[in-house]
C-alpha positions, -999 to 999 in steps of 0.1 A, spaced: 356 645 -653 353 641 -614 354 605 -598 327 596 -575 329 561 -552 297 548 -540 285 516 -527 257 494 -545 236 461 -530 256 429 -545 223 423 -561 225 455 -581 260 451 -588 255 419 -601 230 428 -623 252 459 -637 278 436 -643 258 415 -665 242 441 -685 279 455 -691 290 425 -706 259 420 -725 262 452 -739 302 453 -741 302 489 -724 317 499 -689 297 499 -661 302 537 -655 283 545 -689 253 524 -677 252 543 -644 259 578 -664 232 570 -685 206 559 -660 213 589 -637 207 614 -664 177 595 -676 165 594 -636 176 631 -631 155 643 -663 124 621 -649 125 641 -616 129 673 -633 96 665 -651 78 651 -621 85 688 -608 73 705 -638 39 681 -638 36 690 -598 39 728 -604 13 727 -633 -9 709 -611 -6 730 -584 -11 759 -605 -41 746 -621 -58 745 -586 -47 781 -581 -78 801 -585 -58 831 -589 -36 817 -615 -62 804 -634 -80 834 -634 -50 854 -647 -45 827 -674 -82 831 -685 -79 865 -686 -48 867 -707 -62 842 -730 -93 863 -735 -65 894 -743 -47 872 -769 -84 863 -788 -93 898 -791 -60 908 -805 -67 881 -829 -102 889 -839 -87 926 -845 
């Protein structure tokens, strides 16, 4: 495991300290979990953005509709 050093505002560090004390866990574990959640949310936001862009792209929508039509025809056979 690598070591990472950073600066945090005093108010945020105070909140981190209070929560670590309340939960009886090390501060680095809270930071680690919070960062995992944040990065997961960012990845999801990227997917949502790309799907919205694809939904507005006429060529992609047409290809998807044609593919769905072919699929439905195969199911009917």
